[in-house]
C-alpha positions as a printed Julia matrix, in Angstrom:
115×3 Matrix{Float64}:
 119.31  -12.24   -4.36
 117.45   -8.95   -4.45
 120.58   -6.98   -3.5
 122.63   -8.77   -6.03
 120.11   -7.98   -8.76
 119.99   -4.4    -7.58
 123.79   -4.14   -7.8
 123.77   -5.52  -11.36
 121.07   -2.92  -12.36
 122.74   -0.01  -10.79
 126.08   -1.05  -12.09
 124.63   -1.04  -15.59
 123.24    2.47  -15.15
 126.48    3.73  -13.67
 128.54    2.13  -16.44
 126.42    3.89  -19.04
 126.7     7.19  -17.24
 130.37    6.92  -16.85
 130.92    6.01  -20.56
 128.98    9.07  -21.74
 130.1    11.48  -18.99
 128.93   11.35  -15.35
 128.64   15.15  -15.24
 125.78   14.96  -17.74
 123.68   12.97  -15.17
 123.98   15.3   -12.13
 121.34   17.93  -11.37
 120.5    18.67   -7.8
 117.22   20.45   -8.54
 115.89   17.54  -10.47
 116.9    15.1    -7.71
 115.35   17.2    -5.02
 112.17   17.52   -6.9
 111.87   13.78   -7.27
 112.89   12.99   -3.68
 110.46   15.59   -2.28
 107.56   14.45   -4.43
 108.19   10.81   -3.65
 108.31   11.43    0.09
 105.09   13.53   -0.04
 103.34   10.91   -2.15
 104.37    8.08    0.3
 103.04   10.14    3.19
  99.79   10.92    1.3
  99.21    7.21    0.51
  99.42    6.34    4.25
 100.52    2.83    3.64
 102.37    2.06    6.86
 102.96   -1.62    5.94
 104.72   -0.76    2.68
 106.09    2.7     2.68
 108.71    1.76    0.01
 106.05    1.0    -2.64
 104.47    4.43   -2.15
 107.85    6.05   -2.27
 108.77    4.31   -5.53
 105.56    5.08   -7.19
 105.73    8.65   -6.14
 109.31    8.9    -7.51
 108.12    7.74  -10.98
 105.19   10.11  -10.89
 107.28   13.09   -9.95
 109.97   12.11  -12.37
 107.36   12.59  -15.12
 105.95   15.77  -13.6
 109.56   17.14  -13.37
 110.04   16.48  -17.02
 106.87   18.34  -17.84
 107.8    21.22  -15.69
 111.23   21.42  -17.39
 109.62   21.26  -20.9
 107.09   23.95  -20.02
 110.04   26.11  -18.75
 111.85   25.6   -22.02
 108.91   26.13  -24.3
 107.95   29.24  -22.23
 111.48   30.45  -22.88
 112.06   30.8   -19.16
 115.8    30.15  -19.65
 116.15   31.93  -22.97
 116.96   28.82  -24.86
 114.01   28.55  -27.32
 115.29   28.5   -30.91
 119.01   28.35  -29.85
 120.1    24.9   -30.88
 123.3    24.95  -28.82
 121.36   25.62  -25.61
 118.18   23.53  -26.4
 120.02   20.15  -26.18
 121.43   20.62  -22.67
 118.17   22.07  -21.46
 116.16   19.17  -22.84
 118.61   16.76  -21.16
 118.19   18.35  -17.74
 114.43   18.24  -18.2
 114.66   14.43  -18.79
 116.85   13.76  -15.76
 113.96   13.82  -13.36
 112.48   10.81  -15.3
 115.81    8.97  -14.95
 115.98    9.76  -11.22
 112.35    8.66  -10.76
 112.87    5.24  -12.32
 116.25    4.69  -10.71
 114.6     5.42   -7.27
 111.74    3.06   -8.18
 114.3     0.31   -9.02
 115.94    0.75   -5.59
 112.66    0.69   -3.78
 111.62   -2.56   -5.5
 114.63   -4.26   -3.9
 113.47   -3.13   -0.55
 109.81   -3.73   -0.75
 108.14   -6.26    1.56
 106.72   -9.25   -0.06
């Protein structure tokens, strides 16, 4: 039943992404940031019996950290978008993708956690 529930949840996310435009949900740097942070967090926690829980928790933490890094980069005008309304929207969307990736990974790990 866990896999069926996971399939329903991921199908709902995919359906929403496809409706809006799947290209808006793809950013490799955000994904790598969340994956790397989640893996590091899981290793740091040293929970051999339940690695998935540590990975999922780390994904959420690093999702939010990625959003903060993105927002600081935008506010610090790293990408020259501050004040340009046409560029601010996409930059904010990319900054929030790491949060989406973090929670999506947490959702997947919940299905694989040992009980």
